C-alpha positions as CSV (number, residue, x, y, z in Angstrom):
1,X,-20.0,5.5,-4.9
2,X,-22.3,2.5,-4.4
3,X,-22.2,0.1,-1.5
4,X,-19.8,-2.7,-2.2
5,X,-17.6,-0.8,-4.7
6,X,-13.8,-0.5,-4.0
7,X,-12.6,3.1,-3.9
8,X,-9.0,4.0,-4.7
9,X,-8.8,5.2,-1.0
10,X,-9.4,1.5,0.1
11,X,-7.2,-0.1,-2.5
12,X,-3.8,-0.6,-0.9
13,X,-1.2,-3.4,-0.5
14,X,1.0,-3.9,2.5
15,X,4.5,-5.1,1.3
16,X,7.2,-6.4,3.7
17,X,10.5,-4.5,3.3
18,X,13.7,-6.5,2.8
19,X,15.5,-6.8,6.2
20,X,18.5,-4.8,5.1
21,X,16.3,-1.8,4.2
22,X,14.6,-1.6,7.6
23,X,15.8,1.3,9.8
24,X,14.1,0.5,13.1
25,X,11.1,-0.7,15.0
26,X,7.9,-0.2,13.1
27,X,9.7,0.3,9.8
28,X,8.8,-3.2,8.4
29,X,6.4,-2.4,5.5
30,X,5.7,-0.2,2.5
31,X,2.1,0.7,1.8
32,X,1.5,0.5,-2.0
33,X,-1.4,2.6,-3.1
34,X,-3.5,1.4,-6.1
35,X,-5.7,3.2,-8.6
36,X,-9.3,2.1,-9.4
37,X,-7.9,-0.6,-11.8
38,X,-5.6,-1.9,-9.1
39,X,-2.5,-0.6,-10.8
40,X,0.2,0.7,-8.4
41,X,0.4,4.5,-8.3
42,X,2.7,5.2,-5.4
43,X,4.4,4.0,-2.2
44,X,3.8,5.5,1.2
45,X,6.9,5.2,3.3
């Protein structure tokens, strides 16, 4: 990988969970992982 390129390891989005789905402190977000074309491939809970 060259300097300045975005790897799939770095391509993530932090999405706020709806309030009724939060189960406790620190459970406010989902991390959506993206592929090299910035297409969602999974959610880390």
